[in-house]
C-alpha positions as a Markdown table, in Angstrom:
| # | Residue | x | y | z |
|---|---|---|---|---|
| 1 | Unk | 0.0 | 0.0 | 0.0 |
| 2 | Unk | 1.4 | 3.3 | -1.1 |
| 3 | Unk | 2.0 | 5.9 | 1.6 |
| 4 | Unk | -0.1 | 9.0 | 0.9 |
| 5 | Unk | 1.1 | 12.5 | 1.7 |
| 6 | Unk | 4.8 | 11.4 | 1.9 |
| 7 | Unk | 7.0 | 14.4 | 1.1 |
| 8 | Unk | 10.4 | 14.2 | -0.5 |
| 9 | Unk | 13.0 | 15.8 | 1.7 |
| 10 | Unk | 15.4 | 18.0 | -0.3 |
| 11 | Unk | 17.2 | 21.3 | 0.0 |
| 12 | Unk | 16.2 | 24.2 | -2.2 |
| 13 | Unk | 18.6 | 25.8 | -4.6 |
| 14 | Unk | 18.8 | 28.8 | -2.3 |
| 15 | Unk | 19.8 | 26.6 | 0.6 |
| 16 | Unk | 22.6 | 24.9 | -1.5 |
| 17 | Unk | 23.9 | 28.3 | -2.5 |
| 18 | Unk | 24.0 | 29.5 | 1.1 |
| 19 | Unk | 25.9 | 26.4 | 2.1 |
| 20 | Unk | 28.4 | 26.8 | -0.7 |
| 21 | Unk | 28.9 | 30.5 | 0.2 |
| 22 | Unk | 29.4 | 29.6 | 3.8 |
| 23 | Unk | 32.0 | 26.9 | 3.0 |
| 24 | Unk | 33.8 | 29.4 | 0.7 |
| 25 | Unk | 34.0 | 32.0 | 3.4 |
| 26 | Unk | 35.4 | 29.4 | 5.9 |
| 27 | Unk | 37.9 | 28.2 | 3.3 |
| 28 | Unk | 39.1 | 31.7 | 2.6 |
| 29 | Unk | 39.5 | 32.5 | 6.4 |
| 30 | Unk | 41.6 | 29.3 | 6.8 |
| 31 | Unk | 43.7 | 30.1 | 3.7 |
| 32 | Unk | 44.5 | 33.7 | 4.6 |
| 33 | Unk | 47.3 | 32.8 | 7.1 |
| 34 | Unk | 48.9 | 30.4 | 4.7 |
| 35 | Unk | 48.8 | 32.9 | 1.8 |
| 36 | Unk | 50.1 | 35.7 | 4.0 |
| 37 | Unk | 53.1 | 33.6 | 5.2 |
| 38 | Unk | 54.0 | 32.8 | 1.7 |
| 39 | Unk | 53.7 | 36.5 | 0.6 |
| 40 | Unk | 55.8 | 37.6 | 3.6 |
| 41 | Unk | 58.6 | 35.3 | 2.5 |
| 42 | Unk | 58.6 | 37.0 | -0.9 |
| 43 | Unk | 58.8 | 40.5 | 0.4 |
| 44 | Unk | 62.0 | 42.5 | 0.5 |
| 45 | Unk | 63.1 | 43.8 | 4.0 |
| 46 | Unk | 61.6 | 47.3 | 3.5 |
| 47 | Unk | 58.2 | 45.9 | 2.6 |
| 48 | Unk | 58.2 | 43.7 | 5.7 |
| 49 | Unk | 58.6 | 46.7 | 8.0 |
| 50 | Unk | 56.3 | 49.1 | 6.1 |
| 51 | Unk | 53.6 | 50.8 | 8.1 |
| 52 | Unk | 50.7 | 50.3 | 7.8 |
| 53 | Unk | 51.4 | 46.7 | 7.0 |
| 54 | Unk | 50.6 | 45.7 | 3.4 |
| 55 | Unk | 49.1 | 42.3 | 2.6 |
| 56 | Unk | 50.3 | 42.0 | -1.0 |
| 57 | Unk | 53.9 | 42.2 | -2.1 |
| 58 | Unk | 54.8 | 44.8 | -4.7 |
| 59 | Unk | 58.4 | 43.7 | -5.5 |
| 60 | Unk | 58.5 | 39.9 | -5.0 |
| 61 | Unk | 62.0 | 38.5 | -4.5 |
| 62 | Unk | 63.6 | 35.2 | -3.5 |
| 63 | Unk | 66.4 | 36.9 | -1.6 |
| 64 | Unk | 65.0 | 35.6 | 1.7 |
| 65 | Unk | 65.4 | 32.0 | 0.6 |
| 66 | Unk | 68.9 | 32.7 | -0.8 |
| 67 | Unk | 69.8 | 34.3 | 2.6 |
| 68 | Unk | 68.4 | 31.2 | 4.4 |
| 69 | Unk | 70.5 | 29.0 | 2.1 |
| 70 | Unk | 73.6 | 31.1 | 2.8 |
| 71 | Unk | 73.1 | 31.0 | 6.6 |
| 72 | Unk | 72.6 | 27.2 | 6.6 |
| 73 | Unk | 75.6 | 26.5 | 4.3 |
| 74 | Unk | 78.0 | 28.2 | 6.8 |
| 75 | Unk | 77.2 | 25.9 | 9.7 |
| 76 | Unk | 79.8 | 23.6 | 11.1 |
| 77 | Unk | 77.2 | 20.8 | 11.3 |
| 78 | Unk | 75.8 | 20.1 | 7.8 |
| 79 | Unk | 72.2 | 21.1 | 7.1 |
| 80 | Unk | 71.5 | 17.6 | 5.9 |
| 81 | Unk | 72.2 | 16.4 | 9.5 |
| 82 | Unk | 69.5 | 18.6 | 11.0 |
| 83 | Unk | 67.1 | 17.4 | 8.3 |
| 84 | Unk | 67.9 | 13.8 | 9.0 |
| 85 | Unk | 67.4 | 14.3 | 12.8 |
| 86 | Unk | 63.9 | 15.8 | 12.2 |
| 87 | Unk | 62.8 | 13.1 | 9.7 |
| 88 | Unk | 64.1 | 10.3 | 11.8 |
| 89 | Unk | 62.5 | 11.4 | 15.1 |
| 90 | Unk | 59.2 | 12.5 | 13.4 |
| 91 | Unk | 58.7 | 9.4 | 11.2 |
| 92 | Unk | 60.0 | 7.0 | 13.8 |
| 93 | Unk | 57.7 | 8.4 | 16.6 |
| 94 | Unk | 54.7 | 8.6 | 14.3 |
| 95 | Unk | 55.1 | 4.9 | 13.3 |
| 96 | Unk | 55.5 | 3.9 | 17.0 |
| 97 | Unk | 52.5 | 5.9 | 18.0 |
| 98 | Unk | 50.3 | 4.2 | 15.4 |
| 99 | Unk | 51.5 | 0.7 | 16.3 |
| 100 | Unk | 51.3 | 1.1 | 20.0 |
| 101 | Unk | 47.9 | 2.9 | 19.9 |
| 102 | Unk | 46.5 | 0.2 | 17.7 |
| 103 | Unk | 47.9 | -2.6 | 19.9 |
| 104 | Unk | 46.5 | -1.0 | 23.1 |
| 105 | Unk | 43.1 | -0.2 | 21.5 |
| 106 | Unk | 42.5 | -3.8 | 20.3 |
| 107 | Unk | 42.1 | -5.4 | 23.8 |
| 108 | Unk | 40.3 | -2.3 | 25.2 |
| 109 | Unk | 37.7 | -2.6 | 22.5 |
| 110 | Unk | 37.4 | -6.3 | 21.7 |
| 111 | Unk | 38.4 | -8.1 | 25.0 |
| 112 | Unk | 36.8 | -8.0 | 28.4 |
| 113 | Unk | 39.1 | -8.0 | 31.5 |
| 114 | Unk | 39.1 | -6.4 | 34.9 |
| 115 | Unk | 40.0 | -2.8 | 34.9 |
| 116 | Unk | 39.2 | -2.2 | 31.2 |
| 117 | Unk | 36.9 | 0.8 | 31.9 |
| 118 | Unk | 39.3 | 2.3 | 34.4 |
| 119 | Unk | 42.2 | 2.2 | 31.9 |
| 120 | Unk | 40.1 | 3.8 | 29.2 |
| 121 | Unk | 39.0 | 6.5 | 31.6 |
| 122 | Unk | 42.6 | 7.2 | 32.3 |
| 123 | Unk | 43.2 | 7.6 | 28.6 |
| 124 | Unk | 40.3 | 10.1 | 28.3 |
| 125 | Unk | 41.6 | 11.9 | 31.4 |
| 126 | Unk | 45.0 | 12.2 | 29.7 |
| 127 | Unk | 43.4 | 14.1 | 26.9 |
| 128 | Unk | 42.8 | 17.0 | 29.2 |
| 129 | Unk | 46.5 | 17.7 | 29.7 |
| 130 | Unk | 48.6 | 19.6 | 27.2 |
| 131 | Unk | 52.3 | 18.9 | 26.5 |
| 132 | Unk | 53.4 | 21.9 | 28.6 |
| 133 | Unk | 51.6 | 20.5 | 31.7 |
| 134 | Unk | 53.6 | 17.2 | 31.7 |
| 135 | Unk | 56.9 | 18.6 | 30.4 |
| 136 | Unk | 58.6 | 18.8 | 33.8 |
| 137 | Unk | 57.6 | 15.3 | 34.9 |
| 138 | Unk | 58.6 | 13.9 | 31.6 |
| 139 | Unk | 62.0 | 15.6 | 31.8 |
| 140 | Unk | 62.6 | 14.1 | 35.3 |
| 141 | Unk | 61.6 | 10.7 | 34.1 |
| 142 | Unk | 63.9 | 10.9 | 31.0 |
| 143 | Unk | 66.7 | 12.2 | 33.1 |
| 144 | Unk | 66.4 | 9.4 | 35.6 |
| 145 | Unk | 66.5 | 6.8 | 32.8 |
| 146 | Unk | 69.6 | 8.4 | 31.4 |
| 147 | Unk | 68.1 | 9.2 | 28.0 |
| 148 | Unk | 68.9 | 13.0 | 27.9 |
| 149 | Unk | 70.7 | 14.1 | 24.8 |
| 150 | Unk | 69.6 | 11.0 | 22.8 |
| 151 | Unk | 67.0 | 10.3 | 20.2 |
| 152 | Unk | 65.1 | 8.2 | 22.8 |
| 153 | Unk | 64.5 | 11.3 | 24.9 |
| 154 | Unk | 62.4 | 12.7 | 22.0 |
| 155 | Unk | 60.8 | 9.5 | 20.9 |
| 156 | Unk | 59.8 | 7.7 | 24.1 |
| 157 | Unk | 57.7 | 10.5 | 25.8 |
| 158 | Unk | 55.7 | 10.8 | 22.6 |
| 159 | Unk | 55.0 | 7.2 | 22.0 |
| 160 | Unk | 52.1 | 7.2 | 24.4 |
| 161 | Unk | 49.6 | 9.2 | 22.3 |
| 162 | Unk | 46.2 | 9.5 | 24.1 |
| 163 | Unk | 44.4 | 11.0 | 21.2 |
| 164 | Unk | 45.5 | 8.3 | 18.9 |
| 165 | Unk | 44.5 | 5.6 | 21.3 |
| 166 | Unk | 41.1 | 7.2 | 21.9 |
| 167 | Unk | 40.4 | 7.4 | 18.2 |
| 168 | Unk | 41.5 | 3.9 | 17.5 |
| 169 | Unk | 39.6 | 2.4 | 20.4 |
| 170 | Unk | 36.3 | 4.2 | 19.4 |
| 171 | Unk | 36.6 | 3.0 | 15.8 |
| 172 | Unk | 37.5 | -0.5 | 16.7 |
| 173 | Unk | 34.3 | -0.7 | 18.8 |
| 174 | Unk | 32.3 | -0.5 | 15.6 |
| 175 | Unk | 34.2 | -3.4 | 14.0 |
| 176 | Unk | 31.9 | -6.4 | 13.7 |
| 177 | Unk | 32.6 | -9.0 | 16.4 |
| 178 | Unk | 31.2 | -11.7 | 14.1 |
| 179 | Unk | 34.1 | -11.2 | 11.7 |
| 180 | Unk | 36.6 | -11.8 | 14.5 |
| 181 | Unk | 34.8 | -14.8 | 15.8 |
| 182 | Unk | 34.6 | -16.3 | 12.3 |
| 183 | Unk | 38.4 | -15.9 | 11.9 |
| 184 | Unk | 39.0 | -17.5 | 15.3 |
| 185 | Unk | 36.8 | -20.5 | 14.3 |
| 186 | Unk | 38.8 | -20.9 | 11.1 |
| 187 | Unk | 41.9 | -21.2 | 13.3 |
| 188 | Unk | 43.4 | -17.7 | 12.9 |
| 189 | Unk | 45.6 | -16.7 | 15.8 |
| 190 | Unk | 45.1 | -13.5 | 17.7 |
| 191 | Unk | 48.0 | -11.8 | 16.0 |
| 192 | Unk | 46.7 | -12.8 | 12.6 |
| 193 | Unk | 43.2 | -11.4 | 13.5 |
| 194 | Unk | 44.7 | -8.1 | 14.6 |
| 195 | Unk | 47.3 | -7.5 | 11.8 |
| 196 | Unk | 45.5 | -9.1 | 8.8 |
| 197 | Unk | 41.8 | -8.4 | 9.6 |
| 198 | Unk | 41.3 | -5.6 | 12.0 |
| 199 | Unk | 44.2 | -3.2 | 11.1 |
| 200 | Unk | 43.5 | -3.0 | 7.3 |
| 201 | Unk | 40.0 | -1.9 | 8.1 |
| 202 | Unk | 41.3 | 0.8 | 10.5 |
| 203 | Unk | 43.3 | 2.5 | 7.7 |
| 204 | Unk | 41.3 | 5.8 | 7.8 |
| 205 | Unk | 42.0 | 6.0 | 11.6 |
| 206 | Unk | 45.7 | 5.5 | 11.5 |
| 207 | Unk | 46.1 | 7.7 | 8.4 |
| 208 | Unk | 44.3 | 10.4 | 10.4 |
| 209 | Unk | 46.7 | 9.8 | 13.3 |
| 210 | Unk | 49.6 | 10.3 | 10.9 |
| 211 | Unk | 48.3 | 13.7 | 9.9 |
| 212 | Unk | 47.9 | 14.9 | 13.5 |
| 213 | Unk | 51.1 | 13.3 | 14.8 |
| 214 | Unk | 53.4 | 14.3 | 12.0 |
| 215 | Unk | 52.4 | 17.9 | 12.1 |
| 216 | Unk | 52.8 | 18.1 | 15.9 |
| 217 | Unk | 56.1 | 16.3 | 16.1 |
| 218 | Unk | 57.7 | 18.1 | 13.1 |
| 219 | Unk | 57.3 | 21.5 | 14.7 |
| 220 | Unk | 58.2 | 20.5 | 18.3 |
| 221 | Unk | 61.4 | 22.0 | 19.6 |
| 222 | Unk | 64.0 | 19.6 | 21.1 |
| 223 | Unk | 65.9 | 22.2 | 23.1 |
| 224 | Unk | 64.7 | 20.7 | 26.4 |
| 225 | Unk | 66.3 | 17.3 | 25.9 |
| 226 | Unk | 69.0 | 17.8 | 23.2 |
| 227 | Unk | 72.3 | 19.7 | 23.9 |
| 228 | Unk | 74.6 | 18.2 | 21.2 |
| 229 | Unk | 74.5 | 20.3 | 18.1 |
| 230 | Unk | 74.8 | 17.3 | 15.8 |
| 231 | Unk | 71.5 | 15.9 | 17.2 |
| 232 | Unk | 69.4 | 19.0 | 17.0 |
| 233 | Unk | 66.4 | 19.1 | 14.7 |
| 234 | Unk | 65.6 | 21.4 | 11.8 |
| 235 | Unk | 62.9 | 23.5 | 13.6 |
| 236 | Unk | 65.4 | 24.2 | 16.4 |
| 237 | Unk | 68.1 | 25.2 | 13.9 |
| 238 | Unk | 65.7 | 27.5 | 12.0 |
| 239 | Unk | 64.4 | 29.0 | 15.2 |
| 240 | Unk | 67.9 | 29.9 | 16.2 |
| 241 | Unk | 68.5 | 31.5 | 12.8 |
| 242 | Unk | 65.3 | 33.5 | 13.1 |
| 243 | Unk | 66.4 | 34.9 | 16.5 |
| 244 | Unk | 69.4 | 36.6 | 14.9 |
| 245 | Unk | 67.8 | 40.0 | 14.8 |
| 246 | Unk | 65.9 | 42.4 | 12.5 |
| 247 | Unk | 68.1 | 41.8 | 9.5 |
| 248 | Unk | 66.9 | 38.1 | 9.5 |
| 249 | Unk | 63.2 | 38.9 | 9.4 |
| 250 | Unk | 63.0 | 37.9 | 5.8 |
| 251 | Unk | 64.9 | 34.7 | 6.4 |
| 252 | Unk | 62.4 | 34.0 | 9.3 |
| 253 | Unk | 59.5 | 34.3 | 6.9 |
| 254 | Unk | 61.3 | 31.9 | 4.5 |
| 255 | Unk | 61.8 | 29.5 | 7.5 |
| 256 | Unk | 58.1 | 29.5 | 8.2 |
| 257 | Unk | 57.4 | 28.5 | 4.6 |
| 258 | Unk | 60.0 | 25.7 | 4.7 |
| 259 | Unk | 58.6 | 24.3 | 7.9 |
| 260 | Unk | 55.1 | 24.3 | 6.4 |
| 261 | Unk | 56.0 | 22.2 | 3.4 |
| 262 | Unk | 56.4 | 18.6 | 4.9 |
| 263 | Unk | 53.1 | 18.7 | 7.0 |
| 264 | Unk | 51.2 | 20.0 | 3.9 |
| 265 | Unk | 52.6 | 17.2 | 1.7 |
| 266 | Unk | 51.7 | 14.6 | 4.4 |
| 267 | Unk | 48.2 | 16.0 | 4.6 |
| 268 | Unk | 47.7 | 15.9 | 0.9 |
| 269 | Unk | 49.0 | 12.4 | 0.7 |
| 270 | Unk | 47.0 | 11.0 | 3.6 |
| 271 | Unk | 43.8 | 12.9 | 2.7 |
| 272 | Unk | 43.4 | 11.1 | -0.6 |
| 273 | Unk | 43.9 | 7.7 | 1.1 |
| 274 | Unk | 41.5 | 8.5 | 3.9 |
| 275 | Unk | 38.8 | 9.6 | 1.4 |
| 276 | Unk | 39.3 | 6.6 | -0.8 |
| 277 | Unk | 39.3 | 4.1 | 2.1 |
| 278 | Unk | 36.2 | 5.7 | 3.8 |
| 279 | Unk | 34.3 | 5.5 | 0.5 |
| 280 | Unk | 35.3 | 1.9 | -0.4 |
| 281 | Unk | 35.3 | 0.2 | 3.0 |
| 282 | Unk | 32.2 | -0.3 | 5.0 |
| 283 | Unk | 31.3 | -3.4 | 7.0 |
| 284 | Unk | 28.1 | -4.2 | 8.7 |
| 285 | Unk | 27.5 | -6.7 | 11.4 |
């Protein structure tokens, strides 16, 4: 029997236009800081200090980037060493965060044991504290373990990633238990279930973790734990160069652009994978 009086729910053309305009405004607001930073790096020194400040650049130049290249080429530690330190710590820590967060989230979401809710509540509680709040206890712990001035002093405190564990656990909760039970009945081990069945379906989550983790770790200063010049990271080096005075304001603007490039590339790479996976993978119990 046909339902009488049933109305088709749809947006009007005016509503669609309003939504598009709203999204365009939000996009422009978010793009302005990025565009302004790039324009600042292309301004000569006299345009940087002009008053009132000018948004656009009249005489674009790459002198700031050349100056940055000159400053880094005169270092007694090669620039490639700073770049290697940043990439090694950032990529290594990001991989460990994804692995440990996934391994911890699996029993919290798919196994029942005493204290499970308490442990998860501790993870949620840890989300309330920023890095600055726990910086001093972390330094004391790292110092007691004798890890100061080593790569481990930068990696180990960041491996425990509460946000990543929270996201992974909440998404694993929606994974069908029937699929796991079927795999166990077929003789699959717990490790096989986790790595071969659960983890591939969690690709959108751990790709999202990579975006957040890489951006945060890439821009984090290592001055608290690292004292040897040959082990310092690229952001620390560039911050030191930027603190050289007014004459280096142009180089500072170039530094900001250089530091933005890797997180943007990571975001563009992971975004396509997340959208593809979210669109093509969906499992129902």
